[in-house]
C-alpha positions as YAML, in Angstrom:
chain: A
units: angstrom
residues:
- id: 1
  name: MET
  ca: [8.98, 5.44, 26.61]
- id: 2
  name: THR
  ca: [11.12, 6.14, 23.46]
- id: 3
  name: LYS
  ca: [9.64, 6.13, 19.92]
- id: 4
  name: LYS
  ca: [11.47, 2.62, 19.54]
- id: 5
  name: GLU
  ca: [9.95, 1.16, 22.69]
- id: 6
  name: ARG
  ca: [6.63, 2.30, 21.58]
- id: 7
  name: ALA
  ca: [6.99, 0.89, 18.15]
- id: 8
  name: LEU
  ca: [8.02, -2.35, 19.45]
- id: 9
  name: LYS
  ca: [5.11, -2.41, 21.66]
- id: 10
  name: CYS
  ca: [2.54, -1.61, 18.94]
- id: 11
  name: VAL
  ca: [4.01, -4.27, 16.84]
- id: 12
  name: GLU
  ca: [3.40, -6.89, 19.47]
- id: 13
  name: ILE
  ca: [-0.10, -5.64, 20.42]
- id: 14
  name: LEU
  ca: [-1.25, -5.56, 16.66]
- id: 15
  name: LYS
  ca: [0.13, -8.89, 15.79]
- id: 16
  name: THR
  ca: [-2.24, -10.27, 18.66]
- id: 17
  name: VAL
  ca: [-5.13, -8.33, 17.24]
- id: 18
  name: TYR
  ca: [-4.55, -8.87, 13.64]
- id: 19
  name: PRO
  ca: [-2.62, -12.12, 13.28]
- id: 20
  name: ASP
  ca: [-3.41, -12.41, 9.60]
- id: 21
  name: ALA
  ca: [-1.67, -9.28, 8.08]
- id: 22
  name: VAL
  ca: [-2.49, -9.39, 4.35]
- id: 23
  name: CYS
  ca: [-3.08, -6.93, 1.73]
- id: 24
  name: SER
  ca: [-6.73, -6.15, 0.98]
- id: 25
  name: LEU
  ca: [-6.29, -5.90, -2.72]
- id: 26
  name: ASP
  ca: [-7.29, -9.23, -4.52]
- id: 27
  name: TYR
  ca: [-4.45, -10.38, -6.93]
- id: 28
  name: GLU
  ca: [-2.75, -13.64, -8.15]
- id: 29
  name: ASN
  ca: [0.70, -12.47, -9.41]
- id: 30
  name: PRO
  ca: [3.00, -9.34, -8.99]
- id: 31
  name: PHE
  ca: [1.96, -7.54, -11.98]
- id: 32
  name: GLU
  ca: [-1.88, -7.77, -10.88]
- id: 33
  name: LEU
  ca: [-0.78, -6.26, -7.59]
- id: 34
  name: LEU
  ca: [0.91, -3.46, -9.34]
- id: 35
  name: ILE
  ca: [-2.06, -2.82, -11.35]
- id: 36
  name: ALA
  ca: [-4.32, -2.93, -8.59]
- id: 37
  name: THR
  ca: [-2.18, -0.65, -6.46]
- id: 38
  name: ARG
  ca: [-2.26, 2.01, -9.29]
- id: 39
  name: LEU
  ca: [-5.81, 1.70, -9.31]
- id: 40
  name: SER
  ca: [-6.27, 2.34, -5.62]
- id: 41
  name: ALA
  ca: [-4.91, 5.64, -5.56]
- id: 42
  name: GLN
  ca: [-7.84, 7.89, -4.30]
- id: 43
  name: CYS
  ca: [-9.97, 4.93, -4.25]
- id: 44
  name: THR
  ca: [-10.93, 2.22, -1.91]
- id: 45
  name: ASP
  ca: [-9.47, -1.14, -2.02]
- id: 46
  name: ALA
  ca: [-12.88, -2.49, -2.07]
- id: 47
  name: ARG
  ca: [-13.87, -0.84, -5.03]
- id: 48
  name: VAL
  ca: [-10.74, -1.74, -6.95]
- id: 49
  name: ASN
  ca: [-11.65, -5.35, -6.08]
- id: 50
  name: LEU
  ca: [-14.87, -4.88, -7.81]
- id: 51
  name: VAL
  ca: [-13.14, -3.78, -11.03]
- id: 52
  name: THR
  ca: [-10.20, -5.91, -11.28]
- id: 53
  name: PRO
  ca: [-11.78, -9.35, -11.91]
- id: 54
  name: GLU
  ca: [-13.00, -8.10, -15.46]
- id: 55
  name: LEU
  ca: [-9.61, -6.25, -16.09]
- id: 56
  name: PHE
  ca: [-7.41, -9.32, -14.95]
- id: 57
  name: SER
  ca: [-9.52, -11.82, -16.84]
- id: 58
  name: LYS
  ca: [-9.35, -10.02, -20.24]
- id: 59
  name: TYR
  ca: [-5.74, -8.52, -19.88]
- id: 60
  name: ARG
  ca: [-3.26, -11.32, -18.47]
- id: 61
  name: THR
  ca: [0.25, -10.17, -19.38]
- id: 62
  name: PRO
  ca: [2.06, -7.03, -19.82]
- id: 63
  name: ASP
  ca: [2.03, -7.52, -23.48]
- id: 64
  name: ASP
  ca: [-1.79, -7.85, -23.46]
- id: 65
  name: TYR
  ca: [-2.04, -4.36, -21.54]
- id: 66
  name: ALA
  ca: [0.68, -2.73, -23.83]
- id: 67
  name: ASN
  ca: [-1.35, -3.72, -26.75]
- id: 68
  name: ALA
  ca: [-4.62, -2.60, -25.19]
- id: 69
  name: ASP
  ca: [-7.05, 0.00, -26.51]
- id: 70
  name: VAL
  ca: [-6.84, 2.80, -23.82]
- id: 71
  name: LYS
  ca: [-10.59, 3.37, -24.25]
- id: 72
  name: ASP
  ca: [-11.39, -0.23, -23.26]
- id: 73
  name: ILE
  ca: [-9.19, -0.09, -20.26]
- id: 74
  name: GLU
  ca: [-10.82, 3.28, -19.27]
- id: 75
  name: ARG
  ca: [-14.30, 1.77, -19.70]
- id: 76
  name: ILE
  ca: [-13.50, -1.01, -17.16]
- id: 77
  name: ILE
  ca: [-11.92, 1.03, -14.50]
- id: 78
  name: HIS
  ca: [-14.23, 3.93, -14.78]
- id: 79
  name: SER
  ca: [-15.61, 3.46, -11.43]
- id: 80
  name: CYS
  ca: [-12.11, 3.96, -9.74]
- id: 81
  name: GLY
  ca: [-11.85, 7.44, -10.51]
- id: 82
  name: PHE
  ca: [-9.22, 9.51, -12.32]
- id: 83
  name: TYR
  ca: [-9.72, 6.71, -15.04]
- id: 84
  name: HIS
  ca: [-8.12, 8.53, -17.98]
- id: 85
  name: GLY
  ca: [-4.75, 8.96, -16.10]
- id: 86
  name: LYS
  ca: [-4.81, 5.60, -14.73]
- id: 87
  name: ALA
  ca: [-5.30, 3.91, -18.05]
- id: 88
  name: ARG
  ca: [-2.44, 5.66, -19.74]
- id: 89
  name: ASP
  ca: [-0.29, 4.81, -16.77]
- id: 90
  name: ILE
  ca: [-1.25, 1.13, -16.85]
- id: 91
  name: ILE
  ca: [-0.42, 0.90, -20.40]
- id: 92
  name: ALA
  ca: [2.86, 2.85, -20.01]
- id: 93
  name: ILE
  ca: [3.74, 0.56, -16.94]
- id: 94
  name: ALA
  ca: [3.12, -2.76, -19.00]
- id: 95
  name: THR
  ca: [5.05, -1.27, -21.97]
- id: 96
  name: LYS
  ca: [8.05, -0.60, -19.87]
- id: 97
  name: ILE
  ca: [8.15, -3.61, -17.99]
- id: 98
  name: ARG
  ca: [7.74, -5.73, -21.19]
- id: 99
  name: ASP
  ca: [10.41, -3.79, -23.04]
- id: 100
  name: GLU
  ca: [12.94, -2.84, -20.17]
- id: 101
  name: PHE
  ca: [12.40, -5.34, -17.63]
- id: 102
  name: GLY
  ca: [11.77, -8.66, -19.46]
- id: 103
  name: GLY
  ca: [8.20, -8.89, -18.65]
- id: 104
  name: ARG
  ca: [9.18, -8.98, -14.81]
- id: 105
  name: VAL
  ca: [7.94, -6.41, -12.27]
- id: 106
  name: PRO
  ca: [11.05, -4.87, -10.91]
- id: 107
  name: ASP
  ca: [12.53, -5.61, -7.28]
- id: 108
  name: THR
  ca: [14.03, -2.40, -6.36]
- id: 109
  name: ILE
  ca: [12.50, 1.14, -5.25]
- id: 110
  name: GLU
  ca: [14.59, 2.85, -7.94]
- id: 111
  name: ASP
  ca: [13.32, 0.55, -10.71]
- id: 112
  name: LEU
  ca: [9.72, 0.54, -9.55]
- id: 113
  name: THR
  ca: [9.40, 4.40, -9.09]
- id: 114
  name: SER
  ca: [10.94, 4.64, -12.61]
- id: 115
  name: LEU
  ca: [7.50, 3.32, -13.93]
- id: 116
  name: GLN
  ca: [4.93, 5.89, -14.89]
- id: 117
  name: GLY
  ca: [2.50, 6.70, -11.94]
- id: 118
  name: VAL
  ca: [4.40, 4.53, -9.46]
- id: 119
  name: GLY
  ca: [5.55, 6.22, -6.23]
- id: 120
  name: ARG
  ca: [7.19, 4.96, -3.39]
- id: 121
  name: LYS
  ca: [4.17, 3.78, -1.74]
- id: 122
  name: THR
  ca: [3.24, 1.34, -4.47]
- id: 123
  name: ALA
  ca: [6.87, 0.58, -4.72]
- id: 124
  name: ASN
  ca: [7.36, -0.37, -1.09]
- id: 125
  name: LEU
  ca: [4.17, -2.44, -1.11]
- id: 126
  name: ILE
  ca: [5.58, -4.44, -4.05]
- id: 127
  name: ILE
  ca: [8.88, -4.79, -2.43]
- id: 128
  name: GLY
  ca: [7.35, -6.06, 0.72]
- id: 129
  name: ASP
  ca: [4.60, -8.25, -0.20]
- id: 130
  name: VAL
  ca: [6.07, -9.64, -3.45]
- id: 131
  name: TYR
  ca: [9.72, -9.70, -2.80]
- id: 132
  name: LYS
  ca: [9.48, -10.10, 1.12]
- id: 133
  name: LYS
  ca: [12.04, -7.36, 1.54]
- id: 134
  name: PRO
  ca: [11.62, -4.87, 4.60]
- id: 135
  name: ALA
  ca: [9.22, -2.10, 3.48]
- id: 136
  name: VAL
  ca: [7.27, 0.88, 5.02]
- id: 137
  name: VAL
  ca: [4.11, 1.48, 2.93]
- id: 138
  name: THR
  ca: [3.14, 5.16, 3.82]
- id: 139
  name: ASP
  ca: [-0.74, 5.14, 3.14]
- id: 140
  name: THR
  ca: [-2.98, 7.79, 4.82]
- id: 141
  name: HIS
  ca: [-3.78, 5.42, 7.56]
- id: 142
  name: LEU
  ca: [-0.24, 4.91, 8.61]
- id: 143
  name: ILE
  ca: [0.72, 8.33, 8.46]
- id: 144
  name: ARG
  ca: [-2.13, 9.67, 10.63]
- id: 145
  name: ILE
  ca: [-1.96, 6.77, 13.13]
- id: 146
  name: SER
  ca: [1.83, 6.94, 13.47]
- id: 147
  name: ASN
  ca: [1.48, 10.61, 14.23]
- id: 148
  name: ARG
  ca: [-1.40, 10.11, 16.74]
- id: 149
  name: ILE
  ca: [0.24, 7.38, 18.61]
- id: 150
  name: GLY
  ca: [3.56, 9.30, 18.77]
- id: 151
  name: LEU
  ca: [5.91, 7.39, 16.55]
- id: 152
  name: VAL
  ca: [6.59, 10.13, 14.15]
- id: 153
  name: ASP
  ca: [6.24, 13.96, 14.08]
- id: 154
  name: THR
  ca: [5.74, 14.56, 10.52]
- id: 155
  name: LYS
  ca: [3.12, 14.12, 7.95]
- id: 156
  name: ASP
  ca: [5.61, 14.07, 4.86]
- id: 157
  name: PRO
  ca: [5.26, 10.60, 3.55]
- id: 158
  name: PHE
  ca: [9.13, 10.25, 2.97]
- id: 159
  name: LYS
  ca: [10.02, 11.55, 6.18]
- id: 160
  name: VAL
  ca: [7.44, 8.95, 7.82]
- id: 161
  name: GLU
  ca: [8.89, 6.13, 5.89]
- id: 162
  name: THR
  ca: [12.40, 7.19, 6.71]
- id: 163
  name: ALA
  ca: [11.48, 7.56, 10.50]
- id: 164
  name: LEU
  ca: [9.66, 4.31, 10.72]
- id: 165
  name: LYS
  ca: [12.41, 2.19, 9.10]
- id: 166
  name: LYS
  ca: [14.76, 3.46, 12.04]
- id: 167
  name: ILE
  ca: [12.32, 2.15, 14.84]
- id: 168
  name: LEU
  ca: [10.49, -0.82, 13.34]
- id: 169
  name: PRO
  ca: [12.17, -4.23, 13.14]
- id: 170
  name: PRO
  ca: [12.90, -4.82, 9.47]
- id: 171
  name: GLU
  ca: [11.23, -8.22, 9.48]
- id: 172
  name: GLU
  ca: [8.05, -6.86, 11.07]
- id: 173
  name: SER
  ca: [7.68, -3.21, 9.04]
- id: 174
  name: ASN
  ca: [5.70, -4.66, 6.06]
- id: 175
  name: ASN
  ca: [3.18, -6.41, 8.04]
- id: 176
  name: PHE
  ca: [2.90, -3.53, 10.60]
- id: 177
  name: CYS
  ca: [1.83, -1.40, 7.81]
- id: 178
  name: HIS
  ca: [-1.04, -3.88, 6.84]
- id: 179
  name: ARG
  ca: [-2.04, -4.23, 10.24]
- id: 180
  name: ILE
  ca: [-2.18, -0.47, 10.95]
- id: 181
  name: VAL
  ca: [-4.49, -0.13, 8.00]
- id: 182
  name: LEU
  ca: [-6.95, -2.79, 9.39]
- id: 183
  name: PHE
  ca: [-6.64, -0.95, 12.88]
- id: 184
  name: GLY
  ca: [-7.32, 2.40, 11.11]
- id: 185
  name: ARG
  ca: [-10.61, 1.00, 9.54]
- id: 186
  name: ASP
  ca: [-11.73, -0.79, 12.66]
- id: 187
  name: THR
  ca: [-10.68, 1.61, 15.62]
- id: 188
  name: CYS
  ca: [-8.45, 4.53, 14.88]
- id: 189
  name: SER
  ca: [-10.52, 6.36, 12.28]
- id: 190
  name: ALA
  ca: [-9.68, 9.71, 10.95]
- id: 191
  name: ARG
  ca: [-12.79, 11.53, 12.41]
- id: 192
  name: SER
  ca: [-14.21, 9.34, 15.21]
- id: 193
  name: PRO
  ca: [-11.27, 7.06, 16.84]
- id: 194
  name: LYS
  ca: [-12.62, 4.65, 19.33]
- id: 195
  name: CYS
  ca: [-10.20, 5.52, 22.02]
- id: 196
  name: ASP
  ca: [-12.19, 3.90, 24.70]
- id: 197
  name: GLY
  ca: [-10.92, 0.39, 24.76]
- id: 198
  name: CYS
  ca: [-8.38, 0.83, 22.02]
- id: 199
  name: PRO
  ca: [-5.84, -2.02, 22.15]
- id: 200
  name: LEU
  ca: [-3.07, 0.44, 21.64]
- id: 201
  name: GLY
  ca: [-4.28, 2.86, 24.44]
- id: 202
  name: GLU
  ca: [-1.48, 2.01, 26.72]
- id: 203
  name: VAL
  ca: [1.04, 3.38, 24.32]
- id: 204
  name: CYS
  ca: [-0.81, 5.94, 22.27]
- id: 205
  name: ARG
  ca: [0.37, 9.69, 22.98]
- id: 206
  name: LYS
  ca: [-3.16, 10.99, 22.33]
- id: 207
  name: ILE
  ca: [-4.71, 8.77, 24.95]
- id: 208
  name: MET
  ca: [-1.77, 8.81, 27.46]
...
């Protein structure tokens, strides 16, 4: 079985197991998703979702964040960890979006990664979820499981992204990433994967 054949089979199986492929972060607009994703670095989505209701109700626009007191942002997001850097980044992101992008979240990887604290993983999430362009979000679940199954042979995030773009159908790539996250939480965990009865057992390199 080639990597592309294995990838296509994984796509079809996971579509059946997880018909609703959605981001687990709560948000109402592109800017909120961008902020929530920055907060999720080295933090669980569940924790971020506990923090953002207060943040999003108090600060609603890029201008609000740009004019915010960094100490207040730090207070609200404290439990997400690394709150000093995240608060500074949020204000810097908002300021640049307001001043250079007319208040609109950019729609290219290049522009998104020009924002302070925004890497390719976050940029791809915005590109895929907001602008519905083909995207590969290389979070820890995707990197681990793609290697375990046999879709890639590298743990370098950019190389994983590049390799998967070559074998995943473009129209399926973004949802595949969301489904892999759900699969990683339910079944294919880092330390104790539930290989018995795994829905991807027939294509997984580790099990085969």
